[in-house]
DSSP file (Angstrom, degrees, kcal/mol; ACC not computed):
  #  RESIDUE AA STRUCTURE BP1 BP2  ACC     N-H-->O    O-->H-N    N-H-->O    O-->H-N    TCO  KAPPA ALPHA  PHI   PSI    X-CA   Y-CA   Z-CA
    1    1 A X     >        0   0    0      0, 0.0     4,-1.5     0, 0.0     3,-0.2   0.000 360.0 360.0 360.0 -22.2    0.0    0.0    0.0
    2    2 A X  H  >  +     0   0    0      1,-0.2     4,-1.8     2,-0.2     5,-0.1   0.845 360.0  55.2 -68.3 -31.0    3.0    2.3    0.5
    3    3 A X  H  > S+     0   0    0      2,-0.2     4,-2.5     1,-0.2    -1,-0.2   0.822 102.2  57.0 -70.1 -29.6    3.7    2.2   -3.2
    4    4 A X  H  > S+     0   0    0      2,-0.2     4,-2.3     1,-0.2    -1,-0.2   0.927 108.5  45.7 -67.0 -44.0    0.2    3.3   -4.0
    5    5 A X  H  X S+     0   0    0     -4,-1.5     4,-2.1     2,-0.2    -2,-0.2   0.880 114.3  49.4 -65.0 -38.2    0.6    6.5   -1.9
    6    6 A X  H  X S+     0   0    0     -4,-1.8     4,-2.0     2,-0.2    -2,-0.2   0.887 110.8  49.3 -67.2 -38.9    4.0    7.1   -3.5
    7    7 A X  H  X S+     0   0    0     -4,-2.5     4,-2.6     2,-0.2    -2,-0.2   0.884 109.4  52.6 -67.2 -38.5    2.5    6.6   -7.0
    8    8 A X  H  X S+     0   0    0     -4,-2.3     4,-2.6     1,-0.2    -2,-0.2   0.926 110.4  47.1 -62.6 -43.8   -0.3    9.0   -6.2
    9    9 A X  H  X S+     0   0    0     -4,-2.1     4,-2.4     2,-0.2    -1,-0.2   0.875 111.8  50.7 -67.3 -36.5    2.2   11.7   -5.1
   10   10 A X  H  X S+     0   0    0     -4,-2.0     4,-2.4     2,-0.2    -1,-0.2   0.928 112.9  45.8 -66.3 -43.9    4.4   11.1   -8.2
   11   11 A X  H  X S+     0   0    0     -4,-2.6     4,-2.5     2,-0.2    -2,-0.2   0.900 113.0  50.0 -65.0 -40.4    1.3   11.5  -10.4
   12   12 A X  H  X S+     0   0    0     -4,-2.6     4,-2.6     2,-0.2    -2,-0.2   0.905 111.4  48.7 -64.6 -41.2    0.1   14.5   -8.6
   13   13 A X  H  X S+     0   0    0     -4,-2.4     4,-2.5     2,-0.2    -2,-0.2   0.907 112.1  48.9 -65.1 -41.7    3.5   16.2   -8.8
   14   14 A X  H  X S+     0   0    0     -4,-2.4     4,-2.4     2,-0.2    -2,-0.2   0.905 112.4  48.2 -65.0 -41.0    3.7   15.4  -12.6
   15   15 A X  H  X S+     0   0    0     -4,-2.5     4,-2.5     2,-0.2    -2,-0.2   0.922 112.5  48.5 -65.6 -42.8    0.2   16.8  -13.1
   16   16 A X  H  X S+     0   0    0     -4,-2.6     4,-2.6     1,-0.2    -2,-0.2   0.914 111.9  49.4 -63.6 -41.4    1.1   20.0  -11.1
   17   17 A X  H  X S+     0   0    0     -4,-2.5     4,-2.6     2,-0.2    -1,-0.2   0.907 111.3  49.3 -63.4 -41.6    4.3   20.4  -13.1
   18   18 A X  H  X S+     0   0    0     -4,-2.4     4,-2.4     2,-0.2    -2,-0.2   0.901 112.0  47.8 -64.5 -41.1    2.5   20.0  -16.4
   19   19 A X  H  X S+     0   0    0     -4,-2.5     4,-2.7     2,-0.2    -2,-0.2   0.910 112.1  50.4 -65.3 -41.9   -0.2   22.5  -15.4
   20   20 A X  H  X S+     0   0    0     -4,-2.6     4,-2.3     1,-0.2    -2,-0.2   0.918 111.9  46.8 -63.5 -43.5    2.5   24.9  -14.3
   21   21 A X  H  X S+     0   0    0     -4,-2.6     4,-2.3     2,-0.2    -1,-0.2   0.902 112.9  49.3 -65.1 -40.9    4.4   24.6  -17.5
   22   22 A X  H  X S+     0   0    0     -4,-2.4     4,-2.7     2,-0.2    -2,-0.2   0.911 111.4  49.5 -64.6 -42.6    1.2   25.0  -19.6
   23   23 A X  H  X S+     0   0    0     -4,-2.7     4,-2.6     1,-0.2     6,-0.4   0.912 111.8  48.7 -62.0 -42.8    0.3   28.1  -17.6
   24   24 A X  H  X>S+     0   0    0     -4,-2.3     5,-1.1     1,-0.2     4,-1.1   0.899 113.2  47.1 -64.9 -40.2    3.8   29.6  -18.1
   25   25 A X  H  <5S+     0   0    0     -4,-2.3    -2,-0.2     3,-0.2    -1,-0.2   0.909 115.8  44.7 -68.1 -41.5    3.6   28.9  -21.8
   26   26 A X  H  <5S+     0   0    0     -4,-2.7    -2,-0.2     1,-0.2    -3,-0.2   0.940 123.7  32.4 -68.2 -48.3    0.1   30.3  -22.3
   27   27 A X  H  <5S-     0   0    0     -4,-2.6    -1,-0.2    -5,-0.2    -2,-0.2   0.447 108.1-115.3 -94.6  -0.6    0.6   33.5  -20.2
   28   28 A X  T  <5 +     0   0    0     -4,-1.1    -3,-0.2    -5,-0.2    -4,-0.2   0.790  60.8 153.4  75.4  27.2    4.3   34.0  -21.0
   29   29 A X      < -     0   0    0     -5,-1.1     2,-0.5    -6,-0.4    -1,-0.2  -0.421  43.2-124.7 -83.8 164.2    5.5   33.5  -17.4
   30   30 A X        -     0   0    0     -2,-0.1     2,-0.5     2,-0.0    -5,-0.0  -0.941  21.2-128.1-108.9 130.2    8.9   32.3  -16.4
   31   31 A X        -     0   0    0     -2,-0.5     2,-0.7     1,-0.1   -10,-0.0  -0.662  21.5-167.9 -79.9 123.0    9.1   29.3  -14.2
   32   32 A X        +     0   0    0     -2,-0.5     3,-0.2     1,-0.2    -1,-0.1  -0.826  14.3 169.5-114.5  90.4   11.3   30.0  -11.2
   33   33 A X  S    S+     0   0    0     -2,-0.7    -1,-0.2     1,-0.2    -2,-0.0   0.804  76.5  52.5 -72.7 -29.9   12.0   26.7   -9.5
   34   34 A X  S    S-     0   0    0      2,-0.1    -1,-0.2     1,-0.1     3,-0.1   0.749  97.7-135.5 -80.6 -22.8   14.6   28.0   -7.2
   35   35 A X        +     0   0    0      1,-0.3     2,-0.1    -3,-0.2    -2,-0.1   0.576  53.9 142.8  80.6   8.5   12.5   30.8   -5.9
   36   36 A X        -     0   0    0      1,-0.1    -1,-0.3     0, 0.0    -2,-0.1  -0.433  60.4 -88.9 -81.2 159.4   15.3   33.4   -6.1
   37   37 A X        -     0   0    0     -2,-0.1     2,-0.3    -3,-0.1    -1,-0.1  -0.363  47.8-170.1 -67.3 144.9   14.7   37.0   -7.1
   38   38 A X        -     0   0    0     -3,-0.1     3,-0.5    -2,-0.1     4,-0.2  -0.970  30.8-139.2-137.7 150.7   14.8   37.6  -10.8
   39   39 A X  S  > S+     0   0    0     -2,-0.3     4,-2.5     1,-0.2     3,-0.3   0.292  76.9 104.8 -90.0  10.0   14.9   40.7  -13.0
   40   40 A X  H  > S+     0   0    0      1,-0.2     4,-1.8     2,-0.2    -1,-0.2   0.874  74.4  56.3 -60.8 -38.7   12.5   39.2  -15.5
   41   41 A X  H  4 S+     0   0    0     -3,-0.5     4,-0.4     1,-0.2    -1,-0.2   0.889 113.2  40.8 -61.4 -40.0    9.5   41.2  -14.4
   42   42 A X  H >4 S+     0   0    0     -3,-0.3     3,-0.9    -4,-0.2    -1,-0.2   0.890 113.7  52.9 -74.3 -41.0   11.4   44.5  -14.9
   43   43 A X  H 3< S+     0   0    0     -4,-2.5    -2,-0.2     1,-0.2    -1,-0.2   0.748 102.4  58.1 -70.8 -23.8   13.0   43.4  -18.2
   44   44 A X  T 3< S+     0   0    0     -4,-1.8    -1,-0.2    -5,-0.2    -2,-0.2   0.632  84.5 100.9 -83.7 -10.9    9.7   42.3  -19.8
   45   45 A X  S <  S-     0   0    0     -3,-0.9     2,-0.1    -4,-0.4     3,-0.0  -0.381  84.3-101.7 -70.5 152.2    8.2   45.8  -19.5
   46   46 A X        -     0   0    0      1,-0.1     2,-0.3    -2,-0.1    -1,-0.1  -0.433  36.9-109.0 -70.9 146.9    8.1   48.1  -22.5
   47   47 A X        -     0   0    0      1,-0.1     4,-0.2    -2,-0.1    -1,-0.1  -0.616  30.4-170.8 -76.9 136.5   10.7   50.8  -22.6
   48   48 A X     >  +     0   0    0     -2,-0.3     4,-2.2     1,-0.1     5,-0.2   0.433  57.5  96.8-111.1  -0.3    9.2   54.2  -22.1
   49   49 A X  H  > S+     0   0    0      1,-0.2     4,-2.1     2,-0.2     5,-0.1   0.899  87.2  45.3 -59.5 -44.4   12.0   56.6  -22.9
   50   50 A X  H  > S+     0   0    0      2,-0.2     4,-1.7     1,-0.2    -1,-0.2   0.866 111.3  53.4 -70.4 -35.4   11.0   57.2  -26.5
   51   51 A X  H  > S+     0   0    0     -4,-0.2     4,-0.9     2,-0.2    -1,-0.2   0.912 110.8  46.9 -64.0 -41.9    7.3   57.7  -25.6
   52   52 A X  H >X S+     0   0    0     -4,-2.2     4,-0.8     1,-0.2     3,-0.7   0.903 110.6  52.6 -67.0 -39.9    8.3   60.3  -23.0
   53   53 A X  H 3< S+     0   0    0     -4,-2.1     3,-0.4     1,-0.2    -1,-0.2   0.825 102.6  59.5 -65.3 -30.9   10.6   62.1  -25.4
   54   54 A X  H 3< S+     0   0    0     -4,-1.7    -1,-0.2     1,-0.2    -2,-0.2   0.773  94.2  66.2 -69.2 -24.9    7.8   62.3  -28.0
   55   55 A X  H << S+     0   0    0     -4,-0.9     2,-0.4    -3,-0.7    -1,-0.2   0.903  95.8  62.2 -60.4 -42.0    5.7   64.3  -25.6
   56   56 A X  S  < S-     0   0    0     -4,-0.8     3,-0.1    -3,-0.4    -1,-0.0  -0.721  87.9-123.0 -95.3 131.1    8.1   67.2  -25.7
   57   57 A X        -     0   0    0     -2,-0.4     2,-0.3     1,-0.1    -2,-0.1  -0.323  36.5 -95.7 -68.7 154.5    8.7   69.1  -28.9
   58   58 A X        -     0   0    0     -4,-0.1     2,-0.8     1,-0.1    -1,-0.1  -0.533  33.9-135.1 -71.6 130.6   12.3   69.4  -30.1
   59   59 A X    >   -     0   0    0     -2,-0.3     3,-0.7     1,-0.2     4,-0.4  -0.783  20.4-175.3 -92.6 107.4   13.9   72.7  -29.0
   60   60 A X  G >> S+     0   0    0     -2,-0.8     4,-1.2     1,-0.2     3,-0.7   0.680  74.5  74.4 -77.7 -16.3   15.7   74.1  -32.0
   61   61 A X  G 34 S+     0   0    0      1,-0.2     7,-0.3     2,-0.2    -1,-0.2   0.825  92.6  55.0 -66.4 -28.1   17.2   77.0  -30.0
   62   62 A X  G <4 S+     0   0    0     -3,-0.7    -1,-0.2     1,-0.2    -2,-0.2   0.728 105.5  53.1 -75.7 -20.8   19.7   74.6  -28.4
   63   63 A X  T <4 S+     0   0    0     -3,-0.7     2,-0.7    -4,-0.4    -1,-0.2   0.790  94.1  77.1 -82.7 -28.4   20.9   73.4  -31.7
   64   64 A X     X  -     0   0    0     -4,-1.2     4,-1.7     1,-0.2     3,-0.3  -0.744  62.7-162.0 -90.2 114.7   21.7   76.9  -33.1
   65   65 A X  H  > S+     0   0    0     -2,-0.7     4,-2.4     1,-0.2     5,-0.2   0.787  88.9  60.1 -67.0 -26.5   25.0   78.4  -31.7
   66   66 A X  H  > S+     0   0    0      2,-0.2     4,-2.1     1,-0.2    -1,-0.2   0.909 106.1  46.3 -67.1 -40.3   24.0   81.9  -32.7
   67   67 A X  H  > S+     0   0    0     -3,-0.3     4,-2.3     2,-0.2    -2,-0.2   0.910 113.4  49.4 -67.1 -41.3   20.9   81.8  -30.6
   68   68 A X  H  X S+     0   0    0     -4,-1.7     4,-2.3    -7,-0.3    -2,-0.2   0.905 110.6  50.0 -64.7 -40.5   22.8   80.4  -27.6
   69   69 A X  H  X S+     0   0    0     -4,-2.4     4,-2.4     1,-0.2    -1,-0.2   0.891 110.3  50.7 -65.6 -38.4   25.5   83.1  -28.0
   70   70 A X  H  X S+     0   0    0     -4,-2.1     4,-2.4     2,-0.2    -2,-0.2   0.914 110.5  48.8 -65.3 -41.7   22.9   85.8  -28.0
   71   71 A X  H  X S+     0   0    0     -4,-2.3     4,-2.3     2,-0.2    -2,-0.2   0.909 111.9  49.2 -63.7 -41.6   21.2   84.4  -24.9
   72   72 A X  H  X S+     0   0    0     -4,-2.3     4,-2.5     2,-0.2    -1,-0.2   0.896 110.6  50.7 -64.3 -39.9   24.6   84.2  -23.1
   73   73 A X  H  X S+     0   0    0     -4,-2.4     4,-2.4     2,-0.2    -2,-0.2   0.901 110.2  49.5 -64.9 -40.9   25.4   87.8  -24.2
   74   74 A X  H  X S+     0   0    0     -4,-2.4     4,-2.2     2,-0.2    -2,-0.2   0.900 111.0  50.3 -63.6 -40.3   22.0   89.0  -22.8
   75   75 A X  H  X S+     0   0    0     -4,-2.3     4,-2.3     2,-0.2    -2,-0.2   0.924 111.6  47.3 -63.7 -44.7   22.7   87.2  -19.6
   76   76 A X  H  X S+     0   0    0     -4,-2.5     4,-2.4     1,-0.2    -2,-0.2   0.894 111.9  49.9 -65.4 -39.7   26.1   88.8  -19.2
   77   77 A X  H  X S+     0   0    0     -4,-2.4     4,-2.1     2,-0.2    -1,-0.2   0.888 110.6  50.2 -67.5 -36.8   24.8   92.3  -20.0
   78   78 A X  H  X S+     0   0    0     -4,-2.2     4,-2.1     2,-0.2    -2,-0.2   0.907 111.2  48.8 -66.0 -40.7   22.1   91.9  -17.4
   79   79 A X  H  X S+     0   0    0     -4,-2.3     4,-2.4     2,-0.2    -2,-0.2   0.904 110.4  51.3 -63.4 -41.9   24.6   90.7  -14.8
   80   80 A X  H  X S+     0   0    0     -4,-2.4     4,-2.1     1,-0.2    -2,-0.2   0.909 109.3  50.3 -62.1 -41.7   26.8   93.7  -15.6
   81   81 A X  H  X S+     0   0    0     -4,-2.1     4,-1.4     1,-0.2    -1,-0.2   0.901 111.0  49.0 -64.4 -40.8   23.9   96.1  -15.2
   82   82 A X  H  X>S+     0   0    0     -4,-2.1     5,-3.0     1,-0.2     6,-0.7   0.898 109.7  51.7 -64.9 -40.6   23.0   94.6  -11.8
   83   83 A X  H ><5S+     0   0    0     -4,-2.4     3,-0.9     4,-0.3    -2,-0.2   0.886 105.7  55.1 -64.7 -38.3   26.6   94.8  -10.6
   84   84 A X  H 3<5S+     0   0    0     -4,-2.1    -1,-0.2     1,-0.3    -2,-0.2   0.856 110.3  46.2 -62.9 -33.7   26.8   98.5  -11.6
   85   85 A X  H 3<5S-     0   0    0     -4,-1.4    -1,-0.3    -5,-0.2    -2,-0.2   0.529 119.4-112.5 -85.4  -4.6   23.7   99.1   -9.4
   86   86 A X  T <<5S+     0   0    0     -3,-0.9    -3,-0.2    -4,-0.5    -2,-0.1   0.677  90.4 109.7  83.9  18.0   25.2   97.1   -6.6
   87   87 A X      < +     0   0    0     -5,-3.0    -4,-0.3    -6,-0.2    -5,-0.1   0.319  47.7 111.0-106.8   5.7   22.6   94.3   -6.9
   88   88 A X  S    S-     0   0    0     -6,-0.7     2,-0.1     1,-0.2    -8,-0.0  -0.102  80.9 -74.0 -75.8 177.1   24.8   91.6   -8.3
   89   89 A X        -     0   0    0      1,-0.1    -1,-0.2   -10,-0.0     3,-0.1  -0.446  54.6-112.2 -69.1 142.9   26.0   88.4   -6.5
   90   90 A X        -     0   0    0      1,-0.1     5,-0.1    -2,-0.1     3,-0.1  -0.288  37.3 -91.8 -72.1 162.6   28.6   88.9   -3.8
   91   91 A X    >   -     0   0    0      3,-0.2     3,-2.0     1,-0.2    -1,-0.1  -0.307  60.7 -74.9 -68.1 160.4   32.1   87.6   -4.2
   92   92 A X  T 3  S+     0   0    0      1,-0.3    -1,-0.2     2,-0.1    -3,-0.0  -0.349 120.6  15.9 -61.3 128.9   32.8   84.2   -2.9
   93   93 A X  T 3  S+     0   0    0     -3,-0.1    -1,-0.3    -2,-0.1    -2,-0.1   0.521 106.7  86.9  87.9   5.1   33.1   84.2    0.9
   94   94 A X    <   +     0   0    0     -3,-2.0    -3,-0.2     4,-0.0    -2,-0.1   0.054  62.4 110.2-124.4  25.7   31.4   87.6    1.3
   95   95 A X  S  > S-     0   0    0     -5,-0.1     4,-1.1    -4,-0.1     3,-0.2   0.012  88.1 -74.9 -86.7-164.2   27.7   86.6    1.4
   96   96 A X  H  > S+     0   0    0      1,-0.2     4,-0.9     2,-0.2     3,-0.3   0.879 125.9  57.7 -61.8 -40.8   25.2   86.6    4.2
   97   97 A X  H >> S+     0   0    0      1,-0.2     4,-0.6     2,-0.2     3,-0.6   0.875 104.9  49.0 -64.0 -38.7   26.6   83.6    5.9
   98   98 A X  H 34 S+     0   0    0      1,-0.2     3,-0.4    -3,-0.2    -1,-0.2   0.789 108.0  55.7 -72.7 -25.5   30.1   85.0    6.4
   99   99 A X  H 3< S+     0   0    0     -4,-1.1    -1,-0.2    -3,-0.3    -2,-0.2   0.672  95.3  67.7 -79.1 -17.3   28.6   88.2    7.9
  100  100 A X  H <<        0   0    0     -4,-0.9    -1,-0.2    -3,-0.6    -2,-0.2   0.791 360.0 360.0 -71.7 -28.4   26.7   86.3   10.6
  101  101 A X     <        0   0    0     -4,-0.6    -1,-0.2    -3,-0.4    -2,-0.1   0.478 360.0 360.0 -75.1 360.0   29.9   85.1   12.4
């Protein structure tokens, strides 16, 4: 009678294994017999980088060096004007924090 119980357990294990393999094949799962962590769940997701990049229009001002040079020149002239009025950034080490001590 002990062999009958052993045979039942062997048949049950084989049936369970077959069902597990069929489920994995149908639904595209990966069978993880060891139970260790796997990166498969992350790797099977679609990459979203290109979709996110499509949301935002291409900025042509960054491609043109003349536009960038003009913006930089405007920034420098604005800083110079602020410094002449005494409103510019302080020199390194002469800000609010150094005056507190």
